[in-house]
N, C-alpha and C positions, 0 to 999 in steps of 0.2 A: 504494500499500499504506499502511497506518497507521502502519508503523514509520519511513518515510522521513523525516518532519520531527523525530523523536526522533534517529535516526542523525545526521542533518545537524546538529542542535544539539550533539551529542556530539562531532561531528568538528570543528566550529567553535570549541568550547570548548577542546578538547584542542591545537588549531593556535595559538589566542590564548595558552594557557598556554605553550606551547613557545617561542613568539615572546617572550613577557614573561620567561622564564628566561634566554634568550640577551641580550636587551637589558640586563637586571639584572646579567648578568656582565661584559659589555662595558663598560658604563658605570660600574658600581661599582667593579668590581676594577681593571679595566685604566686607564680615565681618571681617576677620582676617586682612585684609590690612588696612581697615578703622580704625578698633580697636588698631592695632598697631601703627598708625601713632599719634592717640589722646593720647594713653598711653605713647609713646616716647616723645611727646611734654610736657606732664605734668611732667615726670619723666626722664629727660635725660640721667641720669648716670646708669640706670637699663634697662636690656632688659625685654620687656614684655613678660609674659608666653601665650602659645598660646590659652589656656583656656580663660584667661582674655581678650586676644584681640578679640576673637570670640564673647564673650557676650557683650563687650563695642562696637563692630561694629554693632551687631544685634541690640542693643538698639538705637544706633545712627541712623540707618537706618529707625528702626520703628519710632522713633520721627520726622525725616524727612518727612516720607510718611504720618505720621498722621498730621503734620502742614500743608502739601501741601493739604490733604484732607479738613482740616478746611478752608484753604483759598479758595479752590474751592466751597465750600458748602456756605461760607459767600460772595462770589461775587455776584453782582446784576445780576437778569436775564432780558435779554431783552435790548432794546435800551432806 
């Protein structure tokens, strides 16, 4: 059918947009924001770089999730 390429292109574009929004939220708000706050509190007179903020934020979130998993696994099972 002649509409198949058009619909396929629209669906690919919509999926690409949704993935871009998800990545934008995760990277910019979660990683970059957390890293910026931590770096800014450690060095208040200098503006943190974007790359450093992302790396520090990702590291902090990995440590937080890892710590929560360790606590989860160490919790007693049953009553």
